[in-house]
N, C-alpha and C positions, 0 to 999 in steps of 0.2 A: 663723564663731567658736564652739565649743560651750562649755559651763556650765563644765567645769573649765578650759577655758583664760581663762574670761570673769571666773572665780574668780581662778586667778594673777595677770592682768593687775590687777585690783582691787586683789588682795594687794598686787604690789610697790607698785604708785602708792601705796597707805593707808602702807605701811612707809618711802616715799621720803620722803611729809610729814611723818612723823614725826618722822625721821633732819634735815630740813630746820628745822624748830623746834627740835629738842635742839641744832645749832650755833647760831642764835640770842640761845640762852641767855646767853652772855655774850660780848659783843663788846669790851668794853676790858679793858685792862690793869691788875693792882691797882698802888697806888703803892703800895711796901714798900723797907724802908731794910735792905740786909743787911750787917750787921755785922762782921768778922771780925777776930780777935784772934790774929791767926797768920801764919806766913809761906810757911805750904804753898801750892802751885798747885792750885787747884780744877779738875775737869776736866769738860765738858758735852758730850754725844754725842748728836745731834739726826739722825733719817734721816727722807725726805722719800719717804713708801713710795711704791711703784712710778715712782719719777722720773729717766725718760732725761737721759741726760748731753747730747744736744744741746734736749733742753727747761729744763735750766738755761741753757744754753751761747744760746738763740735768747730766753729770756725777760729783761723789763729788771728788772734787778735791782739798782741806787743802794745801797741799804746790804750788800747780802754782798759787791758788790765794791769797795766802799771797804775793806772788811776786811781782804779776800786775793782769791789768785785762784783760779778756779775748773779744778782738773784733769780730766782725762778718766783715770777708773779702772775695773777690773774686779773686780764682785762675787765671794765665793765662793759664792756662793747665787741659785738661782732664783726664790725666793718666801720669803717672810718668815723663816719659821721658820729654816731650816739658815742663812741669813742671819746674822741675831741671834744662835743659837750661837757663830756662830762670830766676831762681834764683839765677845760676852761673854766671848770666851777672851784679846782682845786685838789680832785680825787681821781687820783694817778692808781695805776696796775696797782695789786695789793700784794705784799709775803702773809704768808700764814703766822710766820715767827713775829714775837716782840722784838719789829727792829725799828728804830725812830724813821718814821718821811717816805719809808718803807711800808711800813703799817699805820695807815693814819690814826687808829683807835691807840695807836701810843704816842704818836708825834707829827701832826702832819703841819706840813711846809707852808700853807698860803690857807687861810682861812678867812671867812665870812662870818663877821657875826649876825646874829638874828636881831631882827629890827627893837631896837629901843635898847639894847646890850651892850653898857662900854668896852670900847676896843683896850684890850690889855696887853700892852708892847710890852710887858717886864717876864713874862712867861719864858720866853726865851728868846735871845740872841740873833737864833735862825729861825724864829717862827713868823712869818708876815702875816700880821693880824690887821684884815682889812674892815673897814665899816660897812654897814648892810646896804645892800645894794638890790633893786629887782635886773641887775643886766648881768653878766658875767664876772670873773674873774677878771679878763683883760681891760673892762670897764675899769672897774675897782681901783685897779693898776692905775689904769692912766690918771684916775683922779686922784689917789694917792701919791701922786708925783712922777712914776715910774714914766719912761720912755718905754714904748711899747713897738717891736718890729718883730716881723713875721715874713715867712715863706713858706710855699706847700707848691706841690707836683701834681698831686691826688686833687682827682678831676672834685672832690666834693669842697676844694678850696676856694672852686669859680663860686662858693654858695656866700649870700651877703651875710646867713645868717654862722659861721664860723669866723669871720674876717672882718667883721662892721667895727670892732672896737680898738683894731688896735690904731695907731697914730701912722702905720707905713708896712707895708703887706703886698706884697708881691706872687701871685697865683700864674705860672706855667705850664700846661702839659710839656711832659719829657725835657722838665727843666734839673739838670742834672743837682748832685750836691756840692760840686763845686760854684757851678754860680748862685746855689743860695747863699751858701759861704760868703762868698765876694759881694753881694747884695746887702745880706747883715755887714760887712766889715764897712762898707761905704756911708751907712745909716749911722753906725754907733761911732764912727771916727768923729762924724761933725756934729752929732746931736745927743751925747750922753756923757758930755763935758763935766757939767754940772748935776746931773740928776742919773740915779739908779737906772739901769733898764731892765726890762721881762722881754727879752728872745725868743722865736720860737722857730724850728724849721723840723717842717717833713719828707724825710729823705722816699723817696720810687724807687732807689736802685733796687730795694728786697721785692719788689713787687714786682709780678707777672708783667710784661716777658725780662724781668731783670738787663736790664738797657742798659749797665754801667761800663760803659766805653773802655773798650781795652780786652774786654773778653771772648773767648772763641764762641759764635753761637751757631746751634743747628735747628733746622726747621722746627723741633718739637720747643723751643724757647718761643718762637714767632707766634706757632698752634697753640698755646699754652692755655690761653684763657679757654679755647675748645675744650679742655680734659675739666673744667673748672662746671660741674653742674650740679641740678638738686632734682630728685630727690636722688640719695645715696646705691652705689650702685657697685656691687664686689667685682672685681677684675684684679686677679692677683698676677698676671703679665704683667701690665698696663701699672699697677702698684712698684713692682720688681723694676720697672724698665723705664717707661717717663717718668713715674713719680719720683725714682731714685732719681735720673738726672734733673729735674725741677729742683729739688731741695739741693743737692749740690751746688747748682747756679746760684741756689740763694744764700748759702754759705760762703759762694766766693763773690758776691756783691756784699756780705757784711767785711767780708775781710780787706775788700775795695773802699769800704766806707773806715774801714780803720784808720787805714793809711791817711785819709782825709782830714779825720777826727784827729791823728795825732799831731797833724801841722794846724791847723785851723785854734784848737784850743792855746795852742800855745803863744798865740798874736793876744786873745782875753785879757781883759784885767785878774787878775791872780785872784780878788777877791768877788769869783763869780761860784755860786752854785750850779751844780749842772746834772740834768736830771735825762737819760738817756732808760728808752723804752719803745715800744710797741702800741700801737693803735691795735691789732691782734694778730693774727698767726695765720697759718695758711693748712688746709689739711691737702696730703701728698696720696690718698685713697685709702688711708686709713678708715679702717670699717667699714669704707665704700666710700667716706664723704671727698670730695675735693674742694679747694678753695674754700671763701671763710663766708659770714653772714648766717652760718650754723653754730647751733650748740653743740661742741665738740673740744675735748681736751688741749687738740691741736693748734686749734682757733685761742680760746680763752690764754692759755701759756703761751706768757709770754715774757722777754729779759728784761730786768727794772736793776738799774746801779744810780748811784749820786754820790757827787762827792764837791769838794770845794777844790778849786785849784790851786787855792795856796798851800794845799798840803795838811790842812786843818781836819780833822779825823768828825764829821757831822753827825757820822753814826753813831758815836760812842758821848754824845751829847744830851742827855736825856734830862 
């Protein structure tokens, strides 16, 4: 190994350790009371970054299972930026079945009207119909009286294009899901008392190198990004060894997030509509593909679920 390669390896290890320490900073959720004096429905959108549908389906997720069914959906983007730009216009991953909110041609949760078209709020009590806007959905929600707050750990959320229209947004690399939840709780407790909120979080635990604290880590996890390359290359041994380990690490990350969600969602106001999905999936050697940013079923097939925290059945509301 030459000096340049050695330097890069040491640099990567140092960054890995620093990120690991960042994840350990906040491991407990805050105890916050969020008191609201209105009858409007809040909306919470959570994306598990890079999470494949089969990863969430194979994971042991008792808390999410209790709240709703996990559906197989198809994302509009192969990587974080285009996927979230779509989400922030109200177009989320979509299932093929005729199911409201999960298939926008059946019923869409948040719609933005065309210029000159009247806003019809009587269509459904669970459809948020916003005036026409040349901005995104976040801007329109803010103008409609919602408090908008978000957090994200993927580097794309350092981009102004994704975060500019939130009232409050926190981006930090290697920010754990717990730290993001606490950021939301602090703000919701003081700023959403008299108005509904739209809240968003992007969890990085399900993205390589699967940094969720408390997990066992091998060299393969730290080197995960090195395996993600294009064009596709067939390597049966790597797929069955490294690919399998990476997939299992993502499944473990989902199980870790399920524990956090079980506690966090109990703190929120019960009149909150929750959407949990992924921006894209991840290829682990299937057909020679690794990573994301490419059009492959493992990248496009993501989990999708939505539910009301008060136990109402939104999917039956047609």
